Biopython code that builds the backbone (N, CA, C, O; Angstrom):
import numpy as np
from Bio.PDB.StructureBuilder import StructureBuilder

atoms = [
    (1, "MET", "N", (-19.037, -4.022, 30.306)),
    (1, "MET", "CA", (-17.891, -4.733, 29.810)),
    (1, "MET", "C", (-16.777, -4.595, 30.838)),
    (1, "MET", "O", (-16.621, -3.535, 31.444)),
    (2, "LYS", "N", (-16.007, -5.648, 31.039)),
    (2, "LYS", "CA", (-14.864, -5.624, 31.953)),
    (2, "LYS", "C", (-13.589, -5.383, 31.154)),
    (2, "LYS", "O", (-13.395, -5.957, 30.083)),
    (3, "VAL", "N", (-12.712, -4.513, 31.699)),
    (3, "VAL", "CA", (-11.453, -4.152, 31.057)),
    (3, "VAL", "C", (-10.350, -4.210, 32.121)),
    (3, "VAL", "O", (-10.548, -3.750, 33.245)),
    (4, "VAL", "N", (-9.196, -4.772, 31.770)),
    (4, "VAL", "CA", (-8.063, -4.863, 32.696)),
    (4, "VAL", "C", (-7.114, -3.699, 32.444)),
    (4, "VAL", "O", (-6.697, -3.457, 31.312)),
    (5, "ILE", "N", (-6.774, -2.972, 33.529)),
    (5, "ILE", "CA", (-5.789, -1.888, 33.444)),
    (5, "ILE", "C", (-4.761, -2.063, 34.544)),
    (5, "ILE", "O", (-4.984, -2.794, 35.509)),
    (6, "ASN", "N", (-3.629, -1.385, 34.388)),
    (6, "ASN", "CA", (-2.571, -1.385, 35.391)),
    (6, "ASN", "C", (-2.684, -0.115, 36.225)),
    (6, "ASN", "O", (-2.814, 0.977, 35.673)),
    (7, "GLN", "N", (-2.637, -0.247, 37.544)),
    (7, "GLN", "CA", (-2.865, 0.876, 38.439)),
    (7, "GLN", "C", (-1.607, 1.395, 39.133)),
    (7, "GLN", "O", (-1.716, 2.094, 40.140)),
    (8, "CYS", "N", (-0.416, 1.072, 38.624)),
    (8, "CYS", "CA", (0.804, 1.599, 39.228)),
    (8, "CYS", "C", (1.822, 1.882, 38.133)),
    (8, "CYS", "O", (1.683, 1.407, 37.006)),
    (9, "TYR", "N", (2.840, 2.654, 38.471)),
    (9, "TYR", "CA", (3.908, 2.909, 37.504)),
    (9, "TYR", "C", (4.643, 1.611, 37.233)),
    (9, "TYR", "O", (4.871, 0.818, 38.146)),
    (10, "GLY", "N", (5.005, 1.397, 36.009)),
    (10, "GLY", "CA", (5.691, 0.172, 35.603)),
    (10, "GLY", "C", (5.158, -0.309, 34.274)),
    (10, "GLY", "O", (5.811, -0.138, 33.245)),
    (11, "GLY", "N", (3.989, -0.906, 34.280)),
    (11, "GLY", "CA", (3.393, -1.343, 33.028)),
    (11, "GLY", "C", (2.554, -2.588, 33.190)),
    (11, "GLY", "O", (2.703, -3.341, 34.152)),
    (12, "PHE", "N", (1.669, -2.790, 32.233)),
    (12, "PHE", "CA", (0.791, -3.949, 32.213)),
    (12, "PHE", "C", (1.607, -5.204, 31.950)),
    (12, "PHE", "O", (2.357, -5.269, 30.976)),
    (13, "SER", "N", (1.462, -6.195, 32.810)),
    (13, "SER", "CA", (2.072, -7.507, 32.578)),
    (13, "SER", "C", (1.408, -8.521, 33.502)),
    (13, "SER", "O", (0.891, -8.176, 34.564)),
    (14, "LEU", "N", (1.435, -9.765, 33.076)),
    (14, "LEU", "CA", (0.911, -10.862, 33.880)),
    (14, "LEU", "C", (2.056, -11.620, 34.528)),
    (14, "LEU", "O", (3.167, -11.653, 33.999)),
    (15, "SER", "N", (1.784, -12.223, 35.664)),
    (15, "SER", "CA", (2.758, -13.112, 36.294)),
    (15, "SER", "C", (2.925, -14.361, 35.428)),
    (15, "SER", "O", (2.115, -14.628, 34.541)),
    (16, "GLU", "N", (3.983, -15.115, 35.699)),
    (16, "GLU", "CA", (4.203, -16.359, 34.962)),
    (16, "GLU", "C", (3.032, -17.318, 35.171)),
    (16, "GLU", "O", (2.601, -17.990, 34.234)),
    (17, "LYS", "N", (2.525, -17.378, 36.387)),
    (17, "LYS", "CA", (1.404, -18.266, 36.712)),
    (17, "LYS", "C", (0.147, -17.873, 35.932)),
    (17, "LYS", "O", (-0.539, -18.734, 35.380)),
    (18, "ALA", "N", (-0.149, -16.583, 35.888)),
    (18, "ALA", "CA", (-1.335, -16.110, 35.166)),
    (18, "ALA", "C", (-1.157, -16.274, 33.661)),
    (18, "ALA", "O", (-2.108, -16.612, 32.955)),
    (19, "THR", "N", (0.054, -16.035, 33.169)),
    (19, "THR", "CA", (0.333, -16.226, 31.744)),
    (19, "THR", "C", (0.113, -17.678, 31.345)),
    (19, "THR", "O", (-0.524, -17.957, 30.330)),
    (20, "ALA", "N", (0.639, -18.602, 32.143)),
    (20, "ALA", "CA", (0.470, -20.037, 31.854)),
    (20, "ALA", "C", (-1.010, -20.421, 31.874)),
    (20, "ALA", "O", (-1.455, -21.213, 31.044)),
    (21, "ALA", "N", (-1.763, -19.871, 32.805)),
    (21, "ALA", "CA", (-3.199, -20.179, 32.881)),
    (21, "ALA", "C", (-3.931, -19.636, 31.659)),
    (21, "ALA", "O", (-4.793, -20.314, 31.101)),
    (22, "TRP", "N", (-3.591, -18.410, 31.237)),
    (22, "TRP", "CA", (-4.237, -17.823, 30.055)),
    (22, "TRP", "C", (-3.913, -18.653, 28.819)),
    (22, "TRP", "O", (-4.801, -18.947, 28.019)),
    (23, "GLU", "N", (-2.638, -19.035, 28.656)),
    (23, "GLU", "CA", (-2.232, -19.826, 27.491)),
    (23, "GLU", "C", (-2.899, -21.198, 27.487)),
    (23, "GLU", "O", (-3.301, -21.689, 26.433)),
    (24, "SER", "N", (-3.017, -21.819, 28.658)),
    (24, "SER", "CA", (-3.687, -23.114, 28.760)),
    (24, "SER", "C", (-5.167, -22.986, 28.401)),
    (24, "SER", "O", (-5.734, -23.849, 27.730)),
    (25, "ARG", "N", (-5.770, -21.915, 28.851)),
    (25, "ARG", "CA", (-7.200, -21.681, 28.615)),
    (25, "ARG", "C", (-7.505, -21.372, 27.155)),
    (25, "ARG", "O", (-8.529, -21.810, 26.630)),
    (26, "THR", "N", (-6.614, -20.613, 26.486)),
    (26, "THR", "CA", (-6.892, -20.149, 25.124)),
    (26, "THR", "C", (-6.212, -20.962, 24.040)),
    (26, "THR", "O", (-6.661, -20.957, 22.894)),
    (27, "GLY", "N", (-5.126, -21.667, 24.383)),
    (27, "GLY", "CA", (-4.363, -22.402, 23.379)),
    (27, "GLY", "C", (-3.481, -21.495, 22.529)),
    (27, "GLY", "O", (-2.971, -21.909, 21.489)),
    (28, "ARG", "N", (-3.305, -20.248, 22.981)),
    (28, "ARG", "CA", (-2.471, -19.284, 22.246)),
    (28, "ARG", "C", (-1.325, -18.813, 23.130)),
    (28, "ARG", "O", (-1.359, -18.974, 24.350)),
    (29, "THR", "N", (-0.311, -18.232, 22.500)),
    (29, "THR", "CA", (0.804, -17.640, 23.231)),
    (29, "THR", "C", (0.410, -16.237, 23.668)),
    (29, "THR", "O", (-0.088, -15.446, 22.867)),
    (30, "PHE", "N", (0.637, -15.931, 24.954)),
    (30, "PHE", "CA", (0.262, -14.621, 25.485)),
    (30, "PHE", "C", (1.250, -13.564, 25.020)),
    (30, "PHE", "O", (2.462, -13.747, 25.128)),
    (31, "ASP", "N", (0.731, -12.464, 24.504)),
    (31, "ASP", "CA", (1.534, -11.309, 24.099)),
    (31, "ASP", "C", (0.852, -10.069, 24.666)),
    (31, "ASP", "O", (-0.218, -9.673, 24.203)),
    (32, "GLU", "N", (1.472, -9.465, 25.659)),
    (32, "GLU", "CA", (0.840, -8.328, 26.346)),
    (32, "GLU", "C", (0.580, -7.140, 25.436)),
    (32, "GLU", "O", (-0.220, -6.270, 25.778)),
    (33, "TRP", "N", (1.235, -7.083, 24.289)),
    (33, "TRP", "CA", (1.049, -5.963, 23.362)),
    (33, "TRP", "C", (-0.122, -6.169, 22.416)),
    (33, "TRP", "O", (-0.611, -5.215, 21.812)),
    (34, "SER", "N", (-0.576, -7.416, 22.284)),
    (34, "SER", "CA", (-1.646, -7.646, 21.308)),
    (34, "SER", "C", (-2.936, -8.205, 21.910)),
    (34, "SER", "O", (-3.953, -8.281, 21.221)),
    (35, "VAL", "N", (-2.907, -8.590, 23.167)),
    (35, "VAL", "CA", (-4.144, -9.099, 23.771)),
    (35, "VAL", "C", (-5.069, -7.915, 24.075)),
    (35, "VAL", "O", (-4.629, -6.881, 24.580)),
    (36, "SER", "N", (-6.331, -8.082, 23.765)),
    (36, "SER", "CA", (-7.323, -7.047, 24.064)),
    (36, "SER", "C", (-7.547, -7.003, 25.564)),
    (36, "SER", "O", (-7.688, -8.043, 26.207)),
    (37, "ARG", "N", (-7.579, -5.813, 26.117)),
    (37, "ARG", "CA", (-7.765, -5.682, 27.560)),
    (37, "ARG", "C", (-9.157, -6.090, 27.996)),
    (37, "ARG", "O", (-9.391, -6.306, 29.185)),
    (38, "HIS", "N", (-10.086, -6.200, 27.056)),
    (38, "HIS", "CA", (-11.434, -6.659, 27.375)),
    (38, "HIS", "C", (-11.612, -8.149, 27.059)),
    (38, "HIS", "O", (-12.725, -8.670, 27.127)),
    (39, "ASP", "N", (-10.541, -8.816, 26.721)),
    (39, "ASP", "CA", (-10.579, -10.246, 26.414)),
    (39, "ASP", "C", (-11.203, -10.997, 27.597)),
    (39, "ASP", "O", (-10.697, -10.898, 28.715)),
    (40, "PRO", "N", (-12.278, -11.735, 27.376)),
    (40, "PRO", "CA", (-12.956, -12.424, 28.482)),
    (40, "PRO", "C", (-12.050, -13.400, 29.227)),
    (40, "PRO", "O", (-12.195, -13.573, 30.437)),
    (41, "ASP", "N", (-11.123, -14.036, 28.525)),
    (41, "ASP", "CA", (-10.200, -14.953, 29.195)),
    (41, "ASP", "C", (-9.226, -14.186, 30.084)),
    (41, "ASP", "O", (-8.881, -14.647, 31.172)),
    (42, "LEU", "N", (-8.786, -13.027, 29.626)),
    (42, "LEU", "CA", (-7.881, -12.199, 30.427)),
    (42, "LEU", "C", (-8.582, -11.718, 31.696)),
    (42, "LEU", "O", (-8.035, -11.831, 32.792)),
    (43, "THR", "N", (-9.783, -11.185, 31.546)),
    (43, "THR", "CA", (-10.488, -10.689, 32.726)),
    (43, "THR", "C", (-10.789, -11.826, 33.705)),
    (43, "THR", "O", (-10.737, -11.629, 34.919)),
    (44, "ALA", "N", (-11.099, -13.000, 33.186)),
    (44, "ALA", "CA", (-11.371, -14.147, 34.062)),
    (44, "ALA", "C", (-10.126, -14.564, 34.839)),
    (44, "ALA", "O", (-10.212, -14.871, 36.028)),
    (45, "ILE", "N", (-8.970, -14.577, 34.178)),
    (45, "ILE", "CA", (-7.712, -14.959, 34.832)),
    (45, "ILE", "C", (-7.341, -13.935, 35.897)),
    (45, "ILE", "O", (-6.957, -14.310, 37.004)),
    (46, "VAL", "N", (-7.450, -12.651, 35.578)),
    (46, "VAL", "CA", (-7.111, -11.608, 36.551)),
    (46, "VAL", "C", (-8.066, -11.676, 37.742)),
    (46, "VAL", "O", (-7.640, -11.501, 38.884)),
    (47, "GLN", "N", (-9.335, -11.924, 37.491)),
    (47, "GLN", "CA", (-10.297, -12.044, 38.576)),
    (47, "GLN", "C", (-10.004, -13.282, 39.430)),
    (47, "GLN", "O", (-10.070, -13.219, 40.658)),
    (48, "LEU", "N", (-9.685, -14.385, 38.795)),
    (48, "LEU", "CA", (-9.414, -15.637, 39.501)),
    (48, "LEU", "C", (-8.165, -15.549, 40.377)),
    (48, "LEU", "O", (-8.185, -15.973, 41.532)),
    (49, "PHE", "N", (-7.076, -14.997, 39.830)),
    (49, "PHE", "CA", (-5.799, -14.972, 40.535)),
    (49, "PHE", "C", (-5.616, -13.759, 41.449)),
    (49, "PHE", "O", (-4.765, -13.782, 42.339)),
    (50, "GLY", "N", (-6.397, -12.710, 41.241)),
    (50, "GLY", "CA", (-6.235, -11.520, 42.073)),
    (50, "GLY", "C", (-4.826, -10.965, 41.976)),
    (50, "GLY", "O", (-4.290, -10.817, 40.878)),
    (51, "LYS", "N", (-4.222, -10.655, 43.115)),
    (51, "LYS", "CA", (-2.871, -10.069, 43.137)),
    (51, "LYS", "C", (-1.815, -10.994, 42.535)),
    (51, "LYS", "O", (-0.772, -10.532, 42.074)),
    (52, "GLU", "N", (-2.084, -12.290, 42.539)),
    (52, "GLU", "CA", (-1.137, -13.248, 41.963)),
    (52, "GLU", "C", (-1.083, -13.152, 40.440)),
    (52, "GLU", "O", (-0.208, -13.755, 39.819)),
    (53, "ALA", "N", (-1.994, -12.412, 39.833)),
    (53, "ALA", "CA", (-1.973, -12.208, 38.377)),
    (53, "ALA", "C", (-0.985, -11.116, 37.990)),
    (53, "ALA", "O", (-0.579, -11.031, 36.831)),
    (54, "ASN", "N", (-0.591, -10.275, 38.954)),
    (54, "ASN", "CA", (0.287, -9.147, 38.655)),
    (54, "ASN", "C", (1.676, -9.595, 38.220)),
    (54, "ASN", "O", (2.316, -10.414, 38.879)),
    (55, "GLY", "N", (2.133, -9.038, 37.090)),
    (55, "GLY", "CA", (3.495, -9.262, 36.643)),
    (55, "GLY", "C", (4.435, -8.282, 37.318)),
    (55, "GLY", "O", (4.048, -7.586, 38.257)),
    (56, "ASP", "N", (5.677, -8.228, 36.838)),
    (56, "ASP", "CA", (6.658, -7.292, 37.388)),
    (56, "ASP", "C", (6.142, -5.867, 37.288)),
    (56, "ASP", "O", (5.677, -5.442, 36.231)),
    (57, "ARG", "N", (6.223, -5.140, 38.371)),
    (57, "ARG", "CA", (5.835, -3.729, 38.426)),
    (57, "ARG", "C", (4.411, -3.512, 37.914)),
    (57, "ARG", "O", (4.141, -2.518, 37.239)),
    (58, "ALA", "N", (3.510, -4.423, 38.226)),
    (58, "ALA", "CA", (2.116, -4.295, 37.784)),
    (58, "ALA", "C", (1.184, -4.441, 38.974)),
    (58, "ALA", "O", (1.454, -5.189, 39.914)),
    (59, "GLU", "N", (0.093, -3.717, 38.911)),
    (59, "GLU", "CA", (-0.987, -3.824, 39.887)),
    (59, "GLU", "C", (-2.281, -3.778, 39.080)),
    (59, "GLU", "O", (-2.851, -2.712, 38.847)),
    (60, "LEU", "N", (-2.726, -4.950, 38.663)),
    (60, "LEU", "CA", (-3.844, -5.047, 37.737)),
    (60, "LEU", "C", (-5.181, -4.859, 38.438)),
    (60, "LEU", "O", (-5.375, -5.268, 39.583)),
    (61, "GLN", "N", (-6.084, -4.235, 37.719)),
    (61, "GLN", "CA", (-7.429, -3.993, 38.232)),
    (61, "GLN", "C", (-8.415, -4.203, 37.097)),
    (61, "GLN", "O", (-8.129, -3.878, 35.945)),
    (62, "ILE", "N", (-9.565, -4.743, 37.425)),
    (62, "ILE", "CA", (-10.647, -4.889, 36.455)),
    (62, "ILE", "C", (-11.612, -3.727, 36.661)),
    (62, "ILE", "O", (-12.112, -3.499, 37.762)),
    (63, "VAL", "N", (-11.860, -3.005, 35.581)),
    (63, "VAL", "CA", (-12.788, -1.887, 35.594)),
    (63, "VAL", "C", (-13.986, -2.282, 34.746)),
    (63, "VAL", "O", (-13.829, -2.789, 33.636)),
    (64, "THR", "N", (-15.174, -2.052, 35.266)),
    (64, "THR", "CA", (-16.392, -2.326, 34.503)),
    (64, "THR", "C", (-16.875, -1.022, 33.895)),
    (64, "THR", "O", (-17.060, -0.027, 34.597)),
    (65, "ILE", "N", (-17.079, -1.035, 32.576)),
    (65, "ILE", "CA", (-17.536, 0.163, 31.879)),
    (65, "ILE", "C", (-18.882, -0.106, 31.219)),
    (65, "ILE", "O", (-19.250, -1.250, 30.949)),
    (66, "GLU", "N", (-19.598, 0.973, 30.969)),
    (66, "GLU", "CA", (-20.837, 0.894, 30.199)),
    (66, "GLU", "C", (-20.474, 1.005, 28.725)),
    (66, "GLU", "O", (-19.496, 1.669, 28.381)),
    (67, "GLY", "N", (-21.222, 0.387, 27.878)),
    (67, "GLY", "CA", (-20.984, 0.508, 26.441)),
    (67, "GLY", "C", (-19.849, -0.370, 25.964)),
    (67, "GLY", "O", (-19.393, -1.274, 26.663)),
    (68, "ASN", "N", (-19.401, -0.075, 24.737)),
    (68, "ASN", "CA", (-18.373, -0.906, 24.103)),
    (68, "ASN", "C", (-17.215, -0.092, 23.536)),
    (68, "ASN", "O", (-16.514, -0.558, 22.638)),
    (69, "GLN", "N", (-17.009, 1.118, 24.051)),
    (69, "GLN", "CA", (-15.904, 1.957, 23.591)),
    (69, "GLN", "C", (-15.080, 2.404, 24.786)),
    (69, "GLN", "O", (-15.624, 2.836, 25.803)),
    (70, "TYR", "N", (-13.753, 2.296, 24.655)),
    (70, "TYR", "CA", (-12.877, 2.786, 25.715)),
    (70, "TYR", "C", (-11.508, 3.111, 25.131)),
    (70, "TYR", "O", (-11.135, 2.663, 24.047)),
    (71, "LEU", "N", (-10.784, 3.905, 25.896)),
    (71, "LEU", "CA", (-9.418, 4.281, 25.556)),
    (71, "LEU", "C", (-8.610, 4.184, 26.834)),
    (71, "LEU", "O", (-9.023, 4.708, 27.869)),
    (72, "ILE", "N", (-7.463, 3.522, 26.778)),
    (72, "ILE", "CA", (-6.606, 3.425, 27.949)),
    (72, "ILE", "C", (-5.562, 4.527, 27.869)),
    (72, "ILE", "O", (-4.776, 4.586, 26.923)),
    (73, "ASP", "N", (-5.561, 5.404, 28.878)),
    (73, "ASP", "CA", (-4.533, 6.426, 29.024)),
    (73, "ASP", "C", (-3.383, 5.826, 29.809)),
    (73, "ASP", "O", (-3.597, 5.075, 30.761)),
    (74, "ASP", "N", (-2.160, 6.157, 29.408)),
    (74, "ASP", "CA", (-0.982, 5.595, 30.049)),
    (74, "ASP", "C", (-0.001, 6.712, 30.383)),
    (74, "ASP", "O", (0.347, 7.525, 29.526)),
    (75, "TYR", "N", (0.437, 6.740, 31.630)),
    (75, "TYR", "CA", (1.501, 7.654, 32.041)),
    (75, "TYR", "C", (2.528, 6.840, 32.812)),
    (75, "TYR", "O", (2.293, 6.458, 33.958)),
    (76, "ASP", "N", (3.662, 6.577, 32.184)),
    (76, "ASP", "CA", (4.729, 5.766, 32.786)),
    (76, "ASP", "C", (4.227, 4.406, 33.263)),
    (76, "ASP", "O", (4.699, 3.882, 34.272)),
    (77, "GLY", "N", (3.282, 3.846, 32.542)),
    (77, "GLY", "CA", (2.778, 2.519, 32.860)),
    (77, "GLY", "C", (1.551, 2.508, 33.737)),
    (77, "GLY", "O", (0.846, 1.501, 33.800)),
    (78, "SER", "N", (1.279, 3.615, 34.420)),
    (78, "SER", "CA", (0.064, 3.715, 35.231)),
    (78, "SER", "C", (-1.080, 4.104, 34.305)),
    (78, "SER", "O", (-0.986, 5.092, 33.577)),
    (79, "GLU", "N", (-2.145, 3.338, 34.331)),
    (79, "GLU", "CA", (-3.200, 3.504, 33.335)),
    (79, "GLU", "C", (-4.521, 3.974, 33.939)),
    (79, "GLU", "O", (-4.845, 3.688, 35.092)),
    (80, "GLY", "N", (-5.248, 4.686, 33.138)),
    (80, "GLY", "CA", (-6.614, 5.081, 33.438)),
    (80, "GLY", "C", (-7.462, 4.731, 32.234)),
    (80, "GLY", "O", (-6.933, 4.354, 31.188)),
    (81, "ILE", "N", (-8.744, 4.849, 32.367)),
    (81, "ILE", "CA", (-9.622, 4.481, 31.267)),
    (81, "ILE", "C", (-10.609, 5.614, 31.003)),
    (81, "ILE", "O", (-11.156, 6.214, 31.929)),
    (82, "ARG", "N", (-10.822, 5.890, 29.719)),
    (82, "ARG", "CA", (-11.799, 6.891, 29.299)),
    (82, "ARG", "C", (-12.847, 6.218, 28.440)),
    (82, "ARG", "O", (-12.552, 5.305, 27.668)),
    (83, "THR", "N", (-14.067, 6.681, 28.585)),
    (83, "THR", "CA", (-15.173, 6.209, 27.759)),
    (83, "THR", "C", (-15.906, 7.432, 27.224)),
    (83, "THR", "O", (-15.682, 8.539, 27.713)),
    (84, "PRO", "N", (-16.762, 7.263, 26.249)),
    (84, "PRO", "CA", (-17.532, 8.412, 25.768)),
    (84, "PRO", "C", (-18.345, 9.069, 26.887)),
    (84, "PRO", "O", (-18.588, 10.276, 26.852)),
    (85, "GLU", "N", (-18.761, 8.288, 27.864)),
    (85, "GLU", "CA", (-19.555, 8.827, 28.969)),
    (85, "GLU", "C", (-18.715, 9.645, 29.946)),
    (85, "GLU", "O", (-19.251, 10.507, 30.642)),
    (86, "THR", "N", (-17.408, 9.389, 30.011)),
    (86, "THR", "CA", (-16.556, 10.078, 30.979)),
    (86, "THR", "C", (-15.680, 11.151, 30.356)),
    (86, "THR", "O", (-14.891, 11.786, 31.055)),
    (87, "THR", "N", (-15.805, 11.362, 29.060)),
    (87, "THR", "CA", (-14.954, 12.309, 28.361)),
    (87, "THR", "C", (-15.798, 13.412, 27.740)),
    (87, "THR", "O", (-16.774, 13.140, 27.041)),
    (88, "LYS", "N", (-15.421, 14.639, 27.996)),
    (88, "LYS", "CA", (-16.110, 15.771, 27.386)),
    (88, "LYS", "C", (-15.461, 16.043, 26.031)),
    (88, "LYS", "O", (-14.319, 16.496, 25.959)),
    (89, "TRP", "N", (-16.185, 15.768, 24.982)),
    (89, "TRP", "CA", (-15.679, 15.949, 23.633)),
    (89, "TRP", "C", (-16.010, 17.347, 23.128)),
    (89, "TRP", "O", (-17.035, 17.920, 23.500)),
    (90, "ILE", "N", (-15.152, 17.891, 22.291)),
    (90, "ILE", "CA", (-15.410, 19.173, 21.644)),
    (90, "ILE", "C", (-16.036, 18.875, 20.308)),
    (90, "ILE", "O", (-15.495, 18.104, 19.515)),
    (91, "THR", "N", (-17.183, 19.488, 20.055)),
    (91, "THR", "CA", (-17.878, 19.303, 18.787)),
    (91, "THR", "C", (-17.784, 20.613, 18.017)),
    (91, "THR", "O", (-18.113, 21.677, 18.542)),
    (92, "VAL", "N", (-17.338, 20.528, 16.785)),
    (92, "VAL", "CA", (-17.175, 21.703, 15.933)),
    (92, "VAL", "C", (-18.283, 21.710, 14.887)),
    (92, "VAL", "O", (-18.528, 20.712, 14.209)),
    (93, "ASP", "N", (-18.931, 22.833, 14.774)),
    (93, "ASP", "CA", (-19.990, 22.989, 13.783)),
    (93, "ASP", "C", (-19.356, 23.580, 12.543)),
    (93, "ASP", "O", (-18.968, 24.748, 12.552)),
    (94, "ASN", "N", (-19.241, 22.813, 11.483)),
    (94, "ASN", "CA", (-18.607, 23.258, 10.231)),
    (94, "ASN", "C", (-19.638, 23.638, 9.181)),
    (94, "ASN", "O", (-19.353, 23.558, 7.986)),
    (95, "THR", "N", (-20.815, 24.044, 9.594)),
    (95, "THR", "CA", (-21.853, 24.377, 8.614)),
    (95, "THR", "C", (-21.736, 25.814, 8.088)),
    (95, "THR", "O", (-22.443, 26.188, 7.152)),
    (96, "ASN", "N", (-20.861, 26.607, 8.675)),
    (96, "ASN", "CA", (-20.718, 28.011, 8.234)),
    (96, "ASN", "C", (-19.886, 28.110, 6.988)),
    (96, "ASN", "O", (-19.663, 29.209, 6.480)),
]
sb = StructureBuilder()
sb.init_structure("model")
sb.init_model(0)
sb.init_chain("A")
sb.init_seg("    ")
for serial, (resi, resn, name, xyz) in enumerate(atoms, 1):
    if name == "N":
        sb.init_residue(resn, " ", resi, " ")
    sb.init_atom(name, np.array(xyz, "f"), 0.0, 1.0, " ", f" {name:<3s}", serial, name[0])
structure = sb.get_structure()
């Protein structure tokens, strides 16, 4: 699965050109807070436009993950991605 993340401090955002292309493609109004980062239209637009897809203070990157679960970590707008395969979970045995 492809997921879009922001790779610099600032925050996830699309350029006006990429936003217009996404809205034209989907027929919906783009809202960076509610669009799924794995949205196929979003990943296609970011791939098509490359650096021109970046909004203010954004450096977007497409990350390909295995499976269908992910979590985006955010520190001052710079994002990373975690999956069950990349995260060591603590398992508690409550049978005692």
